[in-house]
N, CA and C atoms of all chains as a GROMACS GRO file, in nm:
protein
  597
    1MET      N    1   1.354   1.471  11.712
    1MET     CA    2   1.229   1.461  11.602
    1MET      C    3   1.126   1.524  11.560
    2HIS      N    4   1.127   1.670  11.679
    2HIS     CA    5   1.038   1.764  11.692
    2HIS      C    6   1.065   1.849  11.645
    3ASP      N    7   1.202   1.892  11.581
    3ASP     CA    8   1.208   2.018  11.502
    3ASP      C    9   1.293   1.928  11.327
    4LEU      N   10   1.174   1.855  11.318
    4LEU     CA   11   1.201   1.787  11.175
    4LEU      C   12   1.059   1.909  11.070
    5THR      N   13   1.150   1.922  10.976
    5THR     CA   14   1.053   2.034  10.902
    5THR      C   15   0.983   1.914  10.761
    6GLN      N   16   0.897   1.981  10.727
    6GLN     CA   17   0.831   1.904  10.608
    6GLN      C   18   0.955   1.884  10.492
    7GLU      N   19   1.028   1.982  10.500
    7GLU     CA   20   1.109   1.969  10.362
    7GLU      C   21   1.245   1.832  10.384
    8ALA      N   22   1.260   1.861  10.513
    8ALA     CA   23   1.341   1.785  10.548
    8ALA      C   24   1.326   1.617  10.486
    9LEU      N   25   1.184   1.599  10.570
    9LEU     CA   26   1.085   1.473  10.548
    9LEU      C   27   1.032   1.451  10.406
   10ALA      N   28   1.065   1.532  10.294
   10ALA     CA   29   1.007   1.565  10.190
   10ALA      C   30   1.152   1.499  10.134
   11ASN      N   31   1.225   1.571  10.139
   11ASN     CA   32   1.399   1.481  10.074
   11ASN      C   33   1.406   1.380  10.136
   12GLU      N   34   1.422   1.302  10.241
   12GLU     CA   35   1.424   1.205  10.282
   12GLU      C   36   1.356   1.116  10.198
   13LEU      N   37   1.218   1.100  10.195
   13LEU     CA   38   1.131   1.024  10.127
   13LEU      C   39   1.104   1.050   9.968
   14GLY      N   40   1.195   1.174   9.918
   14GLY     CA   41   1.213   1.164   9.784
   14GLY      C   42   1.078   1.201   9.690
   15VAL      N   43   0.985   1.280   9.777
   15VAL     CA   44   0.895   1.402   9.751
   15VAL      C   45   0.863   1.524   9.764
   16THR      N   46   0.753   1.609   9.701
   16THR     CA   47   0.821   1.728   9.770
   16THR      C   48   0.709   1.777   9.858
   17ARG      N   49   0.784   1.886   9.911
   17ARG     CA   50   0.722   1.986  10.050
   17ARG      C   51   0.588   1.950   9.994
   18GLN      N   52   0.505   2.009   9.909
   18GLN     CA   53   0.390   1.985   9.911
   18GLN      C   54   0.296   1.892   9.907
   19THR      N   55   0.358   1.784   9.897
   19THR     CA   56   0.302   1.627   9.897
   19THR      C   57   0.282   1.584  10.061
   20ILE      N   58   0.400   1.611  10.117
   20ILE     CA   59   0.400   1.563  10.265
   20ILE      C   60   0.254   1.704  10.347
   21LEU      N   61   0.277   1.809  10.282
   21LEU     CA   62   0.161   1.888  10.325
   21LEU      C   63   0.014   1.862  10.272
   22ALA      N   64  -0.021   1.788  10.186
   22ALA     CA   65  -0.145   1.762  10.112
   22ALA      C   66  -0.174   1.662  10.207
   23ILE      N   67  -0.039   1.524  10.235
   23ILE     CA   68  -0.119   1.400  10.310
   23ILE      C   69  -0.135   1.451  10.480
   24GLU      N   70  -0.074   1.542  10.529
   24GLU     CA   71  -0.103   1.621  10.626
   24GLU      C   72  -0.220   1.691  10.672
   25LYS      N   73  -0.281   1.683  10.553
   25LYS     CA   74  -0.415   1.788  10.559
   25LYS      C   75  -0.507   1.738  10.519
   26GLY      N   76  -0.491   1.550  10.450
   26GLY     CA   77  -0.569   1.521  10.403
   26GLY      C   78  -0.634   1.547  10.249
   27LYS      N   79  -0.561   1.624  10.212
   27LYS     CA   80  -0.603   1.654  10.081
   27LYS      C   81  -0.545   1.492   9.954
   28TYR      N   82  -0.454   1.437  10.023
   28TYR     CA   83  -0.411   1.338   9.972
   28TYR      C   84  -0.345   1.216   9.986
   29ASP      N   85  -0.376   1.147   9.962
   29ASP     CA   86  -0.369   0.958  10.019
   29ASP      C   87  -0.262   0.928   9.932
   30PRO      N   88  -0.132   0.907  10.013
   30PRO     CA   89  -0.023   0.825   9.918
   30PRO      C   90  -0.053   0.721   9.932
   31SER      N   91   0.023   0.626   9.844
   31SER     CA   92   0.086   0.518   9.745
   31SER      C   93   0.079   0.449   9.902
   32LEU      N   94   0.071   0.294   9.856
   32LEU     CA   95   0.137   0.199   9.968
   32LEU      C   96   0.242   0.248  10.017
   33ASP      N   97   0.320   0.212   9.888
   33ASP     CA   98   0.503   0.221   9.875
   33ASP      C   99   0.475   0.376   9.986
   34LEU      N  100   0.469   0.493   9.948
   34LEU     CA  101   0.502   0.624  10.024
   34LEU      C  102   0.463   0.613  10.173
   35ALA      N  103   0.330   0.528  10.181
   35ALA     CA  104   0.300   0.530  10.343
   35ALA      C  105   0.382   0.433  10.369
   36PHE      N  106   0.454   0.291  10.286
   36PHE     CA  107   0.527   0.220  10.384
   36PHE      C  108   0.622   0.309  10.446
   37LYS      N  109   0.684   0.369  10.345
   37LYS     CA  110   0.801   0.467  10.347
   37LYS      C  111   0.797   0.587  10.516
   38ILE      N  112   0.687   0.666  10.532
   38ILE     CA  113   0.645   0.686  10.603
   38ILE      C  114   0.683   0.641  10.751
   39ALA      N  115   0.617   0.528  10.714
   39ALA     CA  116   0.607   0.441  10.882
   39ALA      C  117   0.739   0.405  10.885
   40ARG      N  118   0.782   0.356  10.797
   40ARG     CA  119   0.912   0.281  10.789
   40ARG      C  120   1.051   0.428  10.866
   41TYR      N  121   1.001   0.547  10.811
   41TYR     CA  122   1.116   0.650  10.857
   41TYR      C  123   1.086   0.663  11.043
   42PHE      N  124   0.972   0.707  11.058
   42PHE     CA  125   0.919   0.702  11.172
   42PHE      C  126   0.934   0.552  11.311
   43GLY      N  127   0.919   0.445  11.237
   43GLY     CA  128   0.945   0.360  11.285
   43GLY      C  129   0.882   0.285  11.367
   44VAL      N  130   0.747   0.310  11.315
   44VAL     CA  131   0.621   0.280  11.371
   44VAL      C  132   0.519   0.236  11.258
   45THR      N  133   0.392   0.134  11.294
   45THR     CA  134   0.314   0.072  11.161
   45THR      C  135   0.240   0.182  11.092
   46ILE      N  136   0.197   0.133  10.949
   46ILE     CA  137   0.123   0.192  10.896
   46ILE      C  138  -0.006   0.298  10.991
   47GLU      N  139  -0.047   0.161  11.049
   47GLU     CA  140  -0.207   0.211  11.166
   47GLU      C  141  -0.136   0.314  11.243
   48ASP      N  142  -0.003   0.321  11.297
   48ASP     CA  143   0.009   0.467  11.392
   48ASP      C  144   0.014   0.584  11.315
   49VAL      N  145   0.048   0.606  11.188
   49VAL     CA  146   0.040   0.712  11.127
   49VAL      C  147  -0.070   0.749  11.053
   50PHE      N  148  -0.168   0.610  10.973
   50PHE     CA  149  -0.278   0.656  10.880
   50PHE      C  150  -0.382   0.560  10.958
   51SER      N  151  -0.498   0.685  10.997
   51SER     CA  152  -0.621   0.634  11.038
   51SER      C  153  -0.741   0.650  10.912
   52PRO      N  154  -0.818   0.507  10.870
   52PRO     CA  155  -0.911   0.556  10.775
   52PRO      C  156  -1.012   0.671  10.864
   53MET      N  157   2.081   2.160   8.469
   53MET     CA  158   2.021   2.312   8.419
   53MET      C  159   1.890   2.336   8.533
   54LYS      N  160   1.867   2.513   8.564
   54LYS     CA  161   1.779   2.542   8.639
   54LYS      C  162   1.642   2.573   8.551
   55ARG      N  163   1.536   2.562   8.634
   55ARG     CA  164   1.390   2.573   8.596
   55ARG      C  165   1.399   2.702   8.511
   56THR      N  166   1.454   2.822   8.561
   56THR     CA  167   1.444   2.902   8.485
   56THR      C  168   1.518   2.903   8.348
   57THR      N  169   1.645   2.858   8.339
   57THR     CA  170   1.720   2.859   8.238
   57THR      C  171   1.579   2.764   8.100
   58PHE      N  172   1.535   2.680   8.158
   58PHE     CA  173   1.462   2.589   8.089
   58PHE      C  174   1.348   2.660   8.016
   59TYR      N  175   1.285   2.758   8.125
   59TYR     CA  176   1.180   2.874   8.047
   59TYR      C  177   1.258   2.960   7.963
   60ILE      N  178   1.319   2.974   7.975
   60ILE     CA  179   1.410   3.090   7.932
   60ILE      C  180   1.450   3.058   7.777
   61LEU      N  181   1.519   2.911   7.783
   61LEU     CA  182   1.518   2.837   7.643
   61LEU      C  183   1.368   2.809   7.554
   62ALA      N  184   1.310   2.792   7.660
   62ALA     CA  185   1.162   2.739   7.585
   62ALA      C  186   1.103   2.897   7.535
   63GLY      N  187   1.125   2.981   7.562
   63GLY     CA  188   1.061   3.095   7.495
   63GLY      C  189   1.116   3.098   7.411
   64ILE      N  190   1.307   3.152   7.364
   64ILE     CA  191   1.409   3.115   7.254
   64ILE      C  192   1.316   3.032   7.150
   65VAL      N  193   1.258   2.884   7.183
   65VAL     CA  194   1.235   2.804   7.080
   65VAL      C  195   1.086   2.838   7.014
   66GLY      N  196   1.053   2.907   7.109
   66GLY     CA  197   0.898   2.934   7.079
   66GLY      C  198   0.922   3.047   6.972
   67LEU      N  199   1.007   3.176   6.979
   67LEU     CA  200   1.006   3.287   6.901
   67LEU      C  201   1.082   3.233   6.748
   68LEU      N  202   1.215   3.090   6.768
   68LEU     CA  203   1.250   3.038   6.656
   68LEU      C  204   1.098   3.006   6.584
   69GLU      N  205   1.048   2.919   6.643
   69GLU     CA  206   0.937   2.844   6.575
   69GLU      C  207   0.876   2.923   6.487
   70VAL      N  208   0.833   3.013   6.545
   70VAL     CA  209   0.724   3.168   6.514
   70VAL      C  210   0.827   3.208   6.369
   71GLY      N  211   0.941   3.256   6.384
   71GLY     CA  212   1.030   3.316   6.290
   71GLY      C  213   1.037   3.172   6.134
   72ALA      N  214   1.041   3.036   6.197
   72ALA     CA  215   1.009   2.934   6.111
   72ALA      C  216   0.887   2.924   6.036
   73PHE      N  217   0.805   2.950   6.098
   73PHE     CA  218   0.662   2.952   6.026
   73PHE      C  219   0.650   3.080   5.947
   74TRP      N  220   0.688   3.164   5.996
   74TRP     CA  221   0.710   3.276   5.888
   74TRP      C  222   0.777   3.273   5.754
   75LEU      N  223   0.894   3.188   5.817
   75LEU     CA  224   0.979   3.170   5.685
   75LEU      C  225   0.899   3.060   5.563
   76SER      N  226   0.863   2.981   5.623
   76SER     CA  227   0.754   2.842   5.559
   76SER      C  228   0.670   2.884   5.520
   77VAL      N  229   0.606   2.974   5.538
   77VAL     CA  230   0.461   3.107   5.442
   77VAL      C  231   0.580   3.168   5.305
   78GLU      N  232   0.650   3.201   5.364
   78GLU     CA  233   0.731   3.286   5.249
   78GLU      C  234   0.762   3.238   5.140
   79LEU      N  235   0.822   3.089   5.186
   79LEU     CA  236   0.896   3.008   5.078
   79LEU      C  237   0.801   2.892   5.022
   80HIS      N  238   0.657   2.940   5.086
   80HIS     CA  239   0.549   2.835   5.024
   80HIS      C  240   0.634   2.697   5.046
   81GLY      N  241   0.700   2.672   5.158
   81GLY     CA  242   0.770   2.545   5.222
   81GLY      C  243   0.704   2.450   5.314
   82PRO      N  244   0.615   2.389   5.331
   82PRO     CA  245   0.578   2.313   5.474
   82PRO      C  246   0.667   2.212   5.526
   83LEU      N  247   0.762   2.180   5.492
   83LEU     CA  248   0.843   2.099   5.535
   83LEU      C  249   0.966   2.168   5.659
   84LEU      N  250   0.970   2.293   5.619
   84LEU     CA  251   1.057   2.361   5.696
   84LEU      C  252   0.989   2.360   5.834
   85ILE      N  253   0.855   2.386   5.835
   85ILE     CA  254   0.805   2.429   6.014
   85ILE      C  255   0.769   2.309   6.034
   86ILE      N  256   0.727   2.196   5.959
   86ILE     CA  257   0.722   2.066   6.026
   86ILE      C  258   0.875   2.004   6.089
   87LEU      N  259   0.930   2.056   6.008
   87LEU     CA  260   1.105   1.968   6.048
   87LEU      C  261   1.146   2.076   6.194
   88ALA      N  262   1.116   2.223   6.182
   88ALA     CA  263   1.139   2.301   6.247
   88ALA      C  264   1.059   2.251   6.407
   89PHE      N  265   0.956   2.212   6.424
   89PHE     CA  266   0.848   2.195   6.493
   89PHE      C  267   0.914   2.078   6.561
   90ILE      N  268   0.948   1.961   6.506
   90ILE     CA  269   0.968   1.854   6.569
   90ILE      C  270   1.098   1.868   6.643
   91ALA      N  271   1.202   1.969   6.596
   91ALA     CA  272   1.326   1.960   6.647
   91ALA      C  273   1.325   2.050   6.718
   92GLY      N  274   1.194   2.143   6.747
   92GLY     CA  275   1.221   2.236   6.866
   92GLY      C  276   1.148   2.168   6.985
   93ILE      N  277   1.042   2.085   6.968
   93ILE     CA  278   1.007   1.987   7.072
   93ILE      C  279   1.114   1.893   7.137
   94THR      N  280   1.195   1.804   7.054
   94THR     CA  281   1.297   1.742   7.086
   94THR      C  282   1.401   1.780   7.150
   95LEU      N  283   1.395   1.909   7.094
   95LEU     CA  284   1.522   2.016   7.203
   95LEU      C  285   1.479   2.026   7.370
   96LEU      N  286   1.348   2.040   7.388
   96LEU     CA  287   1.270   2.072   7.454
   96LEU      C  288   1.282   1.971   7.582
   97TYR      N  289   1.212   1.891   7.474
   97TYR     CA  290   1.174   1.780   7.580
   97TYR      C  291   1.328   1.688   7.629
   98LEU      N  292   1.458   1.684   7.553
   98LEU     CA  293   1.590   1.679   7.626
   98LEU      C  294   1.624   1.773   7.733
   99ALA      N  295   1.605   1.893   7.688
   99ALA     CA  296   1.643   2.038   7.803
   99ALA      C  297   1.560   1.991   7.942
  100ARG      N  298   1.441   1.926   7.899
  100ARG     CA  299   1.328   1.936   8.014
  100ARG      C  300   1.442   1.820   8.129
  101ARG      N  301   1.452   1.727   8.056
  101ARG     CA  302   1.536   1.589   8.146
  101ARG      C  303   1.651   1.633   8.241
  102LYS      N  304   1.736   1.768   8.157
  102LYS     CA  305   1.845   1.805   8.240
  102LYS      C  306   1.813   1.904   8.357
  103ILE      N  307   1.683   1.914   8.396
  103ILE     CA  308   1.630   2.033   8.478
  103ILE      C  309   1.676   1.946   8.626
  104HIS      N  310   1.743   2.009   8.711
  104HIS     CA  311   1.794   1.942   8.844
  104HIS      C  312   1.714   2.001   8.941
  105ASP      N  313   1.659   2.087   8.952
  105ASP     CA  314   1.562   2.135   9.040
  105ASP      C  315   1.417   2.143   9.035
  106LEU      N  316   1.370   2.053   8.958
  106LEU     CA  317   1.258   1.991   8.942
  106LEU      C  318   1.234   1.856   8.987
  107LYS      N  319   1.156   1.832   9.088
  107LYS     CA  320   1.091   1.713   9.146
  107LYS      C  321   0.957   1.657   9.107
  108GLU      N  322   0.945   1.551   9.047
  108GLU     CA  323   0.796   1.526   8.995
  108GLU      C  324   0.786   1.390   9.062
  109ASP      N  325   0.684   1.409   9.197
  109ASP     CA  326   0.681   1.318   9.278
  109ASP      C  327   0.528   1.234   9.215
  110GLU      N  328   0.484   1.107   9.298
  110GLU     CA  329   0.338   1.084   9.257
  110GLU      C  330   0.271   1.170   9.257
  111ARG      N  331   0.233   1.242   9.369
  111ARG     CA  332   0.145   1.337   9.346
  111ARG      C  333   0.136   1.408   9.230
  112ALA      N  334   0.242   1.466   9.167
  112ALA     CA  335   0.209   1.548   9.037
  112ALA      C  336   0.189   1.428   8.931
  113VAL      N  337   0.270   1.311   8.917
  113VAL     CA  338   0.180   1.222   8.830
  113VAL      C  339   0.071   1.205   8.823
  114LEU      N  340   0.012   1.181   8.945
  114LEU     CA  341  -0.183   1.158   8.950
  114LEU      C  342  -0.212   1.255   8.870
  115ILE      N  343  -0.150   1.383   8.928
  115ILE     CA  344  -0.259   1.514   8.878
  115ILE      C  345  -0.220   1.485   8.710
  116ASN      N  346  -0.121   1.490   8.643
  116ASN     CA  347  -0.104   1.491   8.524
  116ASN      C  348  -0.184   1.395   8.470
  117GLU      N  349  -0.187   1.296   8.550
  117GLU     CA  350  -0.265   1.141   8.463
  117GLU      C  351  -0.395   1.189   8.475
  118LYS      N  352  -0.455   1.210   8.584
  118LYS     CA  353  -0.605   1.246   8.616
  118LYS      C  354  -0.645   1.391   8.477
  119ALA      N  355  -0.583   1.472   8.505
  119ALA     CA  356  -0.597   1.587   8.364
  119ALA      C  357  -0.592   1.581   8.258
  120ALA      N  358  -0.483   1.459   8.213
  120ALA     CA  359  -0.462   1.440   8.086
  120ALA      C  360  -0.603   1.306   8.067
  121VAL      N  361  -0.627   1.215   8.154
  121VAL     CA  362  -0.735   1.149   8.084
  121VAL      C  363  -0.907   1.219   8.019
  122ARG      N  364  -0.918   1.320   8.171
  122ARG     CA  365  -1.013   1.395   8.161
  122ARG      C  366  -1.040   1.503   8.007
  123THR      N  367  -0.907   1.519   8.030
  123THR     CA  368  -0.915   1.588   7.861
  123THR      C  369  -0.984   1.498   7.775
  124PHE      N  370  -0.854   1.409   7.766
  124PHE     CA  371  -0.903   1.304   7.641
  124PHE      C  372  -1.072   1.249   7.652
  125GLN      N  373  -1.119   1.265   7.764
  125GLN     CA  374  -1.268   1.245   7.765
  125GLN      C  375  -1.339   1.362   7.730
  126VAL      N  376  -1.332   1.456   7.762
  126VAL     CA  377  -1.385   1.549   7.656
  126VAL      C  378  -1.362   1.604   7.531
  127PHE      N  379  -1.232   1.605   7.484
  127PHE     CA  380  -1.201   1.622   7.381
  127PHE      C  381  -1.264   1.550   7.275
  128TRP      N  382  -1.255   1.399   7.258
  128TRP     CA  383  -1.328   1.293   7.196
  128TRP      C  384  -1.449   1.367   7.158
  129VAL      N  385  -1.554   1.402   7.273
  129VAL     CA  386  -1.648   1.399   7.247
  129VAL      C  387  -1.693   1.528   7.155
  130VAL      N  388  -1.582   1.688   7.214
  130VAL     CA  389  -1.590   1.750   7.123
  130VAL      C  390  -1.555   1.717   6.927
  131PHE      N  391  -1.446   1.674   6.929
  131PHE     CA  392  -1.398   1.612   6.816
  131PHE      C  393  -1.536   1.522   6.714
  132PHE      N  394  -1.574   1.438   6.790
  132PHE     CA  395  -1.714   1.370   6.723
  132PHE      C  396  -1.767   1.447   6.707
  133ALA      N  397  -1.831   1.540   6.806
  133ALA     CA  398  -1.923   1.627   6.740
  133ALA      C  399  -1.912   1.693   6.639
  134ILE      N  400  -1.754   1.782   6.604
  134ILE     CA  401  -1.772   1.874   6.480
  134ILE      C  402  -1.714   1.779   6.381
  135SER      N  403  -1.644   1.660   6.382
  135SER     CA  404  -1.658   1.540   6.248
  135SER      C  405  -1.788   1.537   6.272
  136LEU      N  406  -1.926   1.467   6.303
  136LEU     CA  407  -2.006   1.474   6.266
  136LEU      C  408  -2.090   1.576   6.182
  137GLY      N  409  -2.050   1.735   6.216
  137GLY     CA  410  -2.144   1.886   6.194
  137GLY      C  411  -2.039   1.871   6.056
  138ASP      N  412  -1.929   1.815   6.024
  138ASP     CA  413  -1.853   1.810   5.895
  138ASP      C  414  -1.946   1.720   5.810
  139VAL      N  415  -1.943   1.621   5.871
  139VAL     CA  416  -2.043   1.483   5.759
  139VAL      C  417  -2.125   1.544   5.728
  140VAL      N  418  -2.241   1.619   5.788
  140VAL     CA  419  -2.359   1.634   5.745
  140VAL      C  420  -2.336   1.768   5.675
  141LEU      N  421  -2.226   1.859   5.693
  141LEU     CA  422  -2.217   1.993   5.577
  141LEU      C  423  -2.196   1.932   5.490
  142GLY      N  424  -2.115   1.811   5.485
  142GLY     CA  425  -2.035   1.746   5.320
  142GLY      C  426  -2.169   1.703   5.256
  143LEU      N  427  -2.268   1.592   5.324
  143LEU     CA  428  -2.372   1.522   5.283
  143LEU      C  429  -2.492   1.596   5.236
  144GLY      N  430  -2.495   1.745   5.304
  144GLY     CA  431  -2.591   1.792   5.247
  144GLY      C  432  -2.559   1.900   5.188
  145ALA      N  433  -2.499   1.894   5.102
  145ALA     CA  434  -2.418   2.036   5.043
  145ALA      C  435  -2.475   1.988   4.898
  146PRO      N  436  -2.490   2.103   4.830
  146PRO     CA  437  -2.583   2.075   4.683
  146PRO      C  438  -2.420   2.014   4.571
  147GLY      N  439  -2.504   1.970   4.517
  147GLY     CA  440  -2.420   1.896   4.439
  147GLY      C  441  -2.334   1.785   4.499
  148PHE      N  442  -2.388   1.711   4.584
  148PHE     CA  443  -2.303   1.633   4.704
  148PHE      C  444  -2.325   1.508   4.586
  149PRO      N  445  -2.185   1.380   4.512
  149PRO     CA  446  -2.086   1.416   4.572
  149PRO      C  447  -2.001   1.500   4.477
  150ARG      N  448  -1.917   1.616   4.574
  150ARG     CA  449  -1.853   1.739   4.519
  150ARG      C  450  -1.840   1.704   4.319
  151GLN      N  451  -1.820   1.796   4.308
  151GLN     CA  452  -1.743   1.820   4.141
  151GLN      C  453  -1.593   1.802   4.202
  152PRO      N  454  -1.559   1.772   4.100
  152PRO     CA  455  -1.340   1.800   4.130
  152PRO      C  456  -1.372   1.950   4.095
  153ARG      N  457  -1.275   1.972   4.218
  153ARG     CA  458  -1.216   2.128   4.245
  153ARG      C  459  -1.098   2.150   4.109
  154PRO      N  460  -1.120   2.295   4.065
  154PRO     CA  461  -0.995   2.351   3.948
  154PRO      C  462  -0.874   2.296   4.044
  155PRO      N  463  -0.795   2.253   3.975
  155PRO     CA  464  -0.628   2.251   3.985
  155PRO      C  465  -0.577   2.371   4.070
  156ASN      N  466  -0.603   2.475   4.066
  156ASN     CA  467  -0.558   2.591   4.120
  156ASN      C  468  -0.586   2.631   4.277
  157GLU      N  469  -0.700   2.555   4.263
  157GLU     CA  470  -0.815   2.558   4.432
  157GLU      C  471  -0.726   2.447   4.506
  158GLY      N  472  -0.662   2.372   4.477
  158GLY     CA  473  -0.608   2.219   4.530
  158GLY      C  474  -0.570   2.266   4.678
  159LEU      N  475  -0.506   2.341   4.725
  159LEU     CA  476  -0.460   2.347   4.866
  159LEU      C  477  -0.515   2.479   4.927
  160VAL      N  478  -0.620   2.491   4.907
  160VAL     CA  479  -0.668   2.578   4.945
  160VAL      C  480  -0.786   2.515   5.076
  161PRO      N  481  -0.897   2.419   5.081
  161PRO     CA  482  -0.926   2.327   5.162
  161PRO      C  483  -0.840   2.268   5.279
  162LEU      N  484  -0.720   2.225   5.233
  162LEU     CA  485  -0.622   2.165   5.310
  162LEU      C  486  -0.574   2.272   5.444
  163GLY      N  487  -0.522   2.395   5.346
  163GLY     CA  488  -0.545   2.506   5.451
  163GLY      C  489  -0.630   2.511   5.565
  164HIS      N  490  -0.771   2.524   5.520
  164HIS     CA  491  -0.876   2.520   5.595
  164HIS      C  492  -0.869   2.411   5.702
  165ILE      N  493  -0.839   2.246   5.676
  165ILE     CA  494  -0.863   2.165   5.780
  165ILE      C  495  -0.747   2.198   5.847
  166GLY      N  496  -0.635   2.266   5.845
  166GLY     CA  497  -0.512   2.276   5.926
  166GLY      C  498  -0.553   2.372   6.030
  167ILE      N  499  -0.599   2.475   6.013
  167ILE     CA  500  -0.678   2.598   6.107
  167ILE      C  501  -0.793   2.465   6.196
  168VAL      N  502  -0.864   2.411   6.167
  168VAL     CA  503  -0.934   2.363   6.237
  168VAL      C  504  -0.869   2.307   6.324
  169GLN      N  505  -0.796   2.214   6.324
  169GLN     CA  506  -0.689   2.105   6.369
  169GLN      C  507  -0.634   2.219   6.474
  170LEU      N  508  -0.530   2.337   6.427
  170LEU     CA  509  -0.510   2.412   6.465
  170LEU      C  510  -0.573   2.456   6.624
  171LEU      N  511  -0.703   2.506   6.575
  171LEU     CA  512  -0.812   2.535   6.669
  171LEU      C  513  -0.849   2.418   6.799
  172LEU      N  514  -0.862   2.270   6.728
  172LEU     CA  515  -0.867   2.200   6.841
  172LEU      C  516  -0.772   2.114   6.904
  173LEU      N  517  -0.628   2.167   6.881
  173LEU     CA  518  -0.535   2.157   6.960
  173LEU      C  519  -0.521   2.240   7.022
  174PHE      N  520  -0.565   2.371   7.034
  174PHE     CA  521  -0.565   2.471   7.098
  174PHE      C  522  -0.714   2.465   7.241
  175LEU      N  523  -0.810   2.410   7.160
  175LEU     CA  524  -0.870   2.347   7.292
  175LEU      C  525  -0.835   2.239   7.386
  176MET      N  526  -0.732   2.144   7.316
  176MET     CA  527  -0.722   2.021   7.398
  176MET      C  528  -0.590   2.105   7.490
  177ILE      N  529  -0.557   2.154   7.464
  177ILE     CA  530  -0.418   2.266   7.525
  177ILE      C  531  -0.509   2.303   7.685
  178ILE      N  532  -0.637   2.449   7.608
  178ILE     CA  533  -0.661   2.474   7.736
  178ILE      C  534  -0.742   2.405   7.810
  179LEU      N  535  -0.851   2.279   7.775
  179LEU     CA  536  -0.912   2.202   7.848
  179LEU      C  537  -0.812   2.119   7.963
  180TYR      N  538  -0.681   2.045   7.925
  180TYR     CA  539  -0.580   2.027   8.010
  180TYR      C  540  -0.536   2.105   8.129
  181VAL      N  541  -0.524   2.221   8.047
  181VAL     CA  542  -0.446   2.331   8.177
  181VAL      C  543  -0.531   2.343   8.267
  182GLY      N  544  -0.668   2.401   8.232
  182GLY     CA  545  -0.791   2.422   8.362
  182GLY      C  546  -0.792   2.258   8.400
  183PHE      N  547  -0.808   2.155   8.400
  183PHE     CA  548  -0.805   2.022   8.462
  183PHE      C  549  -0.705   2.008   8.551
  184ARG      N  550  -0.564   2.065   8.482
  184ARG     CA  551  -0.466   2.082   8.595
  184ARG      C  552  -0.471   2.173   8.689
  185PHE      N  553  -0.533   2.283   8.678
  185PHE     CA  554  -0.558   2.360   8.796
  185PHE      C  555  -0.644   2.296   8.886
  186TYR      N  556  -0.734   2.234   8.808
  186TYR     CA  557  -0.857   2.167   8.877
  186TYR      C  558  -0.766   2.061   9.004
  187TYR      N  559  -0.745   1.984   8.987
  187TYR     CA  560  -0.681   1.840   9.024
  187TYR      C  561  -0.546   1.913   9.122
  188ALA      N  562  -0.502   2.002   9.079
  188ALA     CA  563  -0.378   2.022   9.145
  188ALA      C  564  -0.450   2.116   9.247
  189ARG      N  565  -0.545   2.210   9.260
  189ARG     CA  566  -0.613   2.203   9.406
  189ARG      C  567  -0.681   2.090   9.472
  190GLN      N  568  -0.723   2.055   9.368
  190GLN     CA  569  -0.808   1.920   9.470
  190GLN      C  570  -0.655   1.843   9.560
  191TYR      N  571  -0.597   1.830   9.478
  191TYR     CA  572  -0.493   1.741   9.585
  191TYR      C  573  -0.386   1.844   9.629
  192GLY      N  574  -0.420   1.931   9.677
  192GLY     CA  575  -0.356   2.033   9.790
  192GLY      C  576  -0.235   2.078   9.735
  193GLU      N  577  -0.246   2.166   9.613
  193GLU     CA  578  -0.067   2.248   9.539
  193GLU      C  579  -0.077   2.352   9.640
  194TRP      N  580  -0.195   2.437   9.628
  194TRP     CA  581  -0.130   2.537   9.673
  194TRP      C  582  -0.222   2.546   9.842
  195GLU      N  583  -0.238   2.469   9.909
  195GLU     CA  584  -0.217   2.464  10.056
  195GLU      C  585  -0.105   2.537  10.103
  196THR      N  586  -0.139   2.548  10.258
  196THR     CA  587  -0.048   2.642  10.331
  196THR      C  588  -0.050   2.608  10.432
  197ASP      N  589   0.069   2.628  10.500
  197ASP     CA  590   0.060   2.587  10.680
  197ASP      C  591  -0.004   2.704  10.734
  198GLU      N  592  -0.072   2.656  10.847
  198GLU     CA  593  -0.100   2.742  10.913
  198GLU      C  594  -0.068   2.812  11.025
  199GLU      N  595   0.032   2.727  11.026
  199GLU     CA  596   0.179   2.797  11.178
  199GLU      C  597   0.235   2.919  11.135
   0.00000   0.00000   0.00000
């Protein structure tokens, strides 16, 4: 999992790399649908990935 | 189709539109430029759907939506203000209501209206591009990795 690139994750989730980067930087809050996809991809809950 | 191919096509269509406009003026036939413009935009719309290396995700849609709404909000105020100014000009003009124009001057005011409309459309495009940049920046379009 450590060698996962933003590009690969973006392709997997059907978004652009810039969107992954914007989420990481806190510039963009993903939709519920995308948040669920991210959580499902990593096999964790949404609360584990996103915190208020 | 690649994105660069689309941009080249857009450039060619733009040049053809300029040519059609010139020809339309020469022939005094407004229908030519009207049809050419609609055909050009339709062609570009269809071509855009064929681009395979253009990914539009939810963030891009959000940026476009926000920019469009803000553009509309500013535009209607400007449009309303200019329209009110025109009405005041019309109401305050000497000899209102106007006397009928001589038949040979019939098309001149229509042409003036077209120029004002084009200027307003240009303003709309400028506003949209400006807001598009603003929201793209706000939602991290040009963020870079630190590592």
